[in-house]
C-alpha positions as CSV (number, residue, x, y, z in Angstrom):
1,M,-108.8,-1.9,147.1
2,L,-109.7,-1.5,150.9
3,F,-111.4,2.3,150.2
4,C,-113.3,-0.2,147.3
5,I,-114.0,-2.6,149.5
6,F,-115.9,-0.3,152.4
7,L,-117.4,1.4,148.8
8,I,-119.7,-1.5,148.5
9,A,-120.3,-2.4,151.8
10,T,-121.5,1.4,152.1
11,Y,-123.8,1.4,148.5
12,A,-124.5,-2.2,147.9
13,V,-126.3,-2.7,152.0
14,G,-125.4,0.7,153.7
15,F,-126.8,2.5,152.2
16,N,-129.9,0.7,149.6
17,L,-131.3,-0.9,153.7
18,L,-131.4,3.1,154.5
19,C,-132.7,3.8,150.7
20,S,-135.5,1.7,151.0
21,Y,-136.2,2.0,154.4
22,N,-136.8,5.4,154.3
23,L,-139.0,5.1,151.3
24,Q,-141.4,2.4,152.9
25,S,-141.6,5.0,155.7
26,T,-143.9,6.9,153.8
27,F,-146.4,5.6,153.3
28,E,-146.9,4.9,157.4
29,V,-149.1,8.3,157.4
30,Y,-151.4,7.2,155.0
31,S,-154.5,5.0,157.2
32,F,-154.1,1.6,155.2
33,Y,-150.3,1.0,156.0
34,N,-150.6,-2.0,157.9
35,A,-146.9,-2.4,159.3
36,E,-146.6,-6.4,158.8
37,T,-147.7,-5.8,155.5
38,T,-146.5,-2.6,154.2
39,P,-143.0,-2.9,153.7
40,I,-143.5,-6.5,152.4
41,I,-145.7,-5.0,149.6
42,V,-143.0,-2.2,148.5
43,G,-140.1,-3.6,149.7
44,I,-141.1,-6.2,146.5
45,I,-142.5,-3.7,143.9
46,L,-138.7,-1.6,144.1
47,A,-136.3,-5.0,144.5
48,L,-138.6,-5.9,141.2
49,T,-137.9,-2.1,139.4
50,V,-135.2,-1.9,140.6
51,G,-134.3,-5.9,139.9
52,Y,-135.5,-5.5,136.3
53,C,-133.4,-1.8,135.1
54,I,-129.6,-3.2,136.3
55,M,-130.4,-6.3,134.3
56,G,-130.8,-4.1,130.6
57,G,-134.6,-3.5,131.0
58,G,-136.3,-0.3,132.2
59,K,-134.1,2.2,129.8
60,R,-138.0,4.3,129.5
61,I,-137.8,4.1,133.5
62,L,-134.9,5.4,133.5
63,K,-135.6,8.2,130.4
64,L,-138.3,8.9,132.4
65,T,-137.3,9.1,135.5
66,E,-133.5,11.2,133.9
67,K,-136.5,13.9,133.0
68,I,-138.7,13.6,136.1
69,V,-136.6,14.6,139.0
70,P,-135.4,17.3,138.8
71,C,-138.2,19.3,138.3
72,M,-139.2,17.4,141.2
73,G,-136.3,18.6,143.1
74,I,-137.7,22.4,142.0
75,A,-141.0,21.4,142.9
76,Y,-139.7,20.4,146.6
77,V,-137.8,23.6,147.4
78,L,-141.0,26.4,146.0
79,I,-143.2,23.8,148.1
80,S,-140.7,25.1,150.9
81,L,-141.0,28.1,149.8
82,I,-144.6,28.5,149.5
83,I,-144.8,27.1,153.5
84,I,-142.4,28.9,155.0
85,F,-144.5,32.0,154.3
86,A,-147.3,31.3,154.8
87,N,-146.2,30.7,157.5
88,I,-144.2,33.7,157.5
89,K,-145.1,35.4,161.3
90,N,-143.0,32.5,162.9
91,I,-140.7,32.6,161.3
92,P,-138.8,34.6,164.0
93,H,-139.5,32.3,167.0
94,M,-138.7,29.4,164.5
95,F,-135.4,31.4,164.4
96,A,-135.1,31.8,168.5
97,I,-135.4,28.1,168.8
98,I,-133.0,26.8,166.7
99,F,-130.6,29.7,168.0
100,E,-131.3,29.2,172.2
101,D,-130.8,25.1,170.9
102,A,-127.4,26.4,169.4
103,F,-125.8,28.9,171.9
104,D,-127.8,26.5,175.0
105,F,-124.6,25.8,176.9
106,R,-126.0,22.3,178.4
107,S,-126.0,21.3,174.8
108,I,-123.0,22.8,173.5
109,F,-120.7,21.5,176.4
110,G,-123.4,17.9,176.2
111,G,-122.4,17.9,172.1
112,L,-118.5,18.5,172.9
113,A,-118.6,15.7,175.4
114,G,-119.1,13.4,172.3
115,S,-123.3,12.3,171.3
116,C,-124.3,15.5,169.8
117,L,-121.6,16.3,168.0
118,V,-121.1,12.5,166.3
119,M,-124.6,12.9,165.9
120,G,-124.2,16.3,163.2
121,I,-121.5,15.0,161.2
122,K,-122.4,11.4,160.5
123,R,-125.8,13.2,158.6
124,G,-123.6,15.6,157.3
125,L,-122.1,13.0,156.1
126,Y,-124.8,11.0,154.3
127,S,-126.5,14.5,153.7
128,N,-123.9,15.7,150.4
129,E,-121.1,12.8,150.9
130,A,-118.9,15.5,151.2
131,G,-115.5,13.5,152.3
132,V,-116.6,10.3,151.2
133,G,-115.2,9.6,148.1
134,S,-117.9,8.5,146.3
135,A,-118.7,11.1,144.8
136,P,-115.5,10.5,141.8
137,N,-117.6,7.4,140.3
138,A,-119.6,10.3,138.4
139,S,-117.3,13.3,138.1
140,A,-114.9,11.1,136.8
141,S,-116.7,10.3,134.3
142,A,-118.4,13.8,133.3
143,D,-116.2,14.6,129.4
144,V,-114.3,18.1,131.2
145,T,-111.5,20.3,129.3
146,H,-110.0,20.9,133.0
147,P,-110.6,18.4,136.0
148,V,-111.1,22.1,137.9
149,K,-114.7,22.5,136.3
150,Q,-115.7,19.6,137.0
151,G,-114.5,20.0,140.7
152,L,-115.8,23.5,141.6
153,V,-119.7,21.4,139.9
154,Q,-118.7,19.0,143.3
155,T,-118.3,21.8,145.1
156,V,-121.7,23.5,143.8
157,S,-123.3,20.3,144.8
158,V,-122.4,20.4,148.8
159,Y,-124.2,23.7,148.7
160,I,-126.9,22.1,147.0
161,D,-128.2,18.8,149.0
162,T,-127.3,20.2,152.7
163,I,-127.4,24.5,152.2
164,L,-130.3,24.6,150.1
165,L,-132.8,21.0,150.5
166,C,-131.8,20.4,153.9
167,T,-132.0,24.5,154.4
168,A,-135.3,24.5,152.9
169,T,-137.0,21.3,154.9
170,A,-136.2,22.4,158.5
171,F,-136.9,25.8,158.3
172,M,-140.5,23.9,156.7
173,C,-140.9,21.8,159.7
174,L,-139.7,24.5,161.8
175,S,-142.2,27.1,160.8
176,T,-144.6,25.3,161.4
177,N,-144.2,24.3,164.9
178,T,-145.0,20.9,164.3
179,P,-144.9,18.4,166.8
180,Y,-141.7,15.9,166.3
181,N,-140.7,12.9,168.6
182,E,-139.9,9.8,168.5
183,S,-142.8,8.6,167.2
184,V,-143.2,11.2,164.0
185,S,-139.1,11.3,162.6
186,G,-138.0,10.4,159.4
187,S,-140.6,11.1,156.5
188,M,-143.8,11.1,158.7
189,Y,-142.9,14.8,159.9
190,V,-141.8,16.8,156.7
191,Q,-145.2,15.2,156.1
192,N,-147.0,16.5,159.1
193,A,-145.5,20.0,158.7
194,I,-146.3,20.1,154.0
195,S,-149.7,19.1,155.3
196,T,-150.2,21.9,157.8
197,V,-150.8,23.5,154.1
198,F,-151.6,21.9,151.2
199,G,-153.7,19.1,153.7
200,S,-153.7,15.4,152.2
201,A,-152.4,16.0,149.2
202,G,-148.7,17.0,150.8
203,P,-147.9,13.4,152.0
204,I,-148.4,12.3,148.5
205,F,-146.2,15.1,147.3
206,I,-144.0,13.9,149.5
207,T,-144.1,10.7,148.9
208,V,-143.7,10.5,144.9
209,A,-140.3,12.4,145.2
210,M,-139.3,9.5,147.4
211,V,-140.2,7.4,145.4
212,L,-138.5,9.7,142.6
213,F,-135.4,9.9,144.5
214,A,-134.7,6.6,145.8
215,F,-135.3,4.7,142.9
216,T,-132.5,6.7,141.6
217,T,-130.6,7.3,144.5
218,L,-130.6,3.1,144.3
219,L,-129.4,2.8,140.8
220,G,-127.1,5.7,141.2
221,N,-125.3,3.8,144.6
222,L,-125.2,0.2,142.3
223,Y,-123.0,2.7,139.9
224,Y,-120.2,3.0,142.2
225,V,-120.3,0.0,143.2
226,D,-120.0,-1.1,139.7
227,N,-116.7,0.7,139.1
228,A,-115.4,-1.0,142.3
229,L,-115.8,-4.1,141.2
230,I,-113.8,-3.6,138.3
231,Y,-110.8,-2.0,139.8
232,L,-110.7,-4.9,142.5
233,N,-111.5,-7.4,139.2
234,G,-107.7,-5.8,137.3
235,K,-109.6,-3.0,136.0
236,K,-111.8,-5.1,133.6
237,Q,-115.4,-5.9,133.3
238,P,-116.6,-9.3,136.1
239,S,-117.4,-12.1,134.8
240,K,-122.0,-11.9,133.5
241,R,-122.2,-14.6,135.8
242,F,-120.7,-12.8,138.8
243,M,-123.1,-9.5,137.8
244,I,-125.9,-11.4,138.1
245,G,-124.8,-13.1,141.3
246,F,-124.2,-10.2,142.9
247,Y,-127.0,-8.4,141.9
248,I,-129.4,-10.8,142.8
249,F,-127.1,-9.7,146.2
250,C,-128.5,-6.8,145.4
251,I,-131.9,-7.0,145.0
252,A,-132.5,-9.6,148.0
253,V,-130.8,-6.1,150.3
254,I,-132.9,-3.7,149.1
255,F,-136.3,-5.6,149.5
256,A,-134.4,-6.7,153.2
257,G,-133.9,-2.5,154.0
258,A,-137.9,-2.3,153.9
259,L,-138.6,-4.0,156.4
260,M,-135.4,-3.2,158.5
261,E,-135.7,-1.2,162.6
262,M,-134.7,2.3,161.5
263,S,-132.1,3.1,163.7
264,F,-129.9,-0.3,162.8
265,A,-130.4,0.6,159.5
266,W,-129.5,4.2,159.8
267,T,-126.4,2.6,161.9
268,I,-125.5,0.2,159.7
269,A,-125.1,3.2,156.1
270,D,-122.5,5.4,159.6
271,I,-120.4,2.6,160.3
272,T,-120.0,1.8,156.3
273,M,-119.9,5.7,155.0
274,G,-117.7,6.2,157.8
275,F,-114.6,3.7,156.8
276,M,-114.9,5.2,153.3
277,T,-114.2,8.2,155.2
278,L,-111.2,7.5,157.8
279,I,-109.7,6.1,154.7
280,N,-110.4,8.8,152.0
281,I,-109.9,12.2,153.6
282,P,-106.3,11.2,154.8
283,C,-105.6,10.5,150.2
284,C,-107.6,14.6,150.1
285,L,-104.8,16.0,152.3
286,M,-101.8,14.2,150.5
287,L,-103.1,15.3,147.1
288,S,-104.1,18.2,148.2
289,K,-100.3,19.7,146.7
290,Q,-101.8,18.5,142.5
291,V,-105.8,19.6,143.5
292,F,-104.3,23.6,144.5
293,A,-101.9,23.4,141.9
294,A,-104.8,22.4,139.4
295,L,-106.5,25.5,140.4
296,K,-104.3,28.1,140.3
297,D,-103.0,26.3,136.1
298,Y,-106.9,27.0,136.4
299,E,-107.2,30.4,137.4
300,K,-104.1,31.5,135.0
301,Q,-106.7,30.5,132.3
302,K,-109.6,32.2,132.8
303,K,-107.7,35.0,133.4
304,S,-106.4,35.6,130.4
305,G,-109.6,34.3,129.1
306,Q,-109.1,31.6,127.8
307,D,-111.1,28.7,127.9
308,P,-109.3,26.4,130.2
309,Q,-107.8,23.5,129.0
310,F,-105.2,20.8,131.7
311,L,-102.6,18.7,130.8
312,A,-100.9,16.8,133.0
313,K,-96.9,18.7,132.6
314,N,-97.9,21.7,133.1
315,I,-98.3,21.3,137.2
316,G,-95.9,19.2,137.0
317,L,-97.5,15.3,136.4
318,D,-96.0,12.4,135.7
319,T,-97.2,11.8,132.2
320,E,-96.0,8.1,131.7
321,N,-97.5,7.0,134.2
322,L,-101.2,8.6,133.3
323,S,-104.0,7.0,130.7
324,F,-106.0,11.3,130.6
325,W,-104.6,14.8,130.5
326,K,-101.4,13.9,128.4
């Protein structure tokens, strides 16, 4: 129950504040951006669109985005590769910077002292959520014959998020030698990097991608929250009146996120996500015996040429207390 409470705090508040802020920040690069009015306009449009969908409408919007978002992800990687190859002469210098900073003893001991190391852990968690305990909400709904199949899919997603997408972003920015400072932190740094090759079309692509990614992320976050609310309500769907009130609260959070300072939005998300992780990781260790037993069962069937089928009794689980895998 405590984990569910922190999950709701993380995904209904922390991450939605941050997601909304990140989206509106992509407009800072444009000449029409006004620090007083643009965040309000973006916040209202985003909050109303998400609210329309979670209140039962917007089915056409959802069908459209679920088709466009994967294509946008692929396009982002391809554009990153184009920019990297366009600046291929800078690649040796880019790696020199990476290794100089990575093995700089002042940075190493300064990082071990706390700040840099903690920042790396926090951003790593946000990148792919490995260890946070959120992804099982989605993966548990998958229709598979063996839980290890879905476990392997979830493992691959970590590599796609961090190794592929985040590395592509880093290489794209570093290879262009785009100046970086506090005034261009966040999405503006990426937009400046992409504009070195694609001109004014580059920032527009990032903005469109962020709109799609942010929209689907906000809806996905609220799906996680719905599961937690059902669990806290004795595994029953809360009343319609409660859910309407809760969704109105979530819409208000999304609007507020567009108006916040970047540091405050990150801090809220870091705190709530940190509590989730501190609860989840010990639970993962406690479940490790069953995890490795399930993996061995999967590998055994796979080696014998079978399509792995899972039965709980095969790894010594008590089937009387299980809802599935009997």
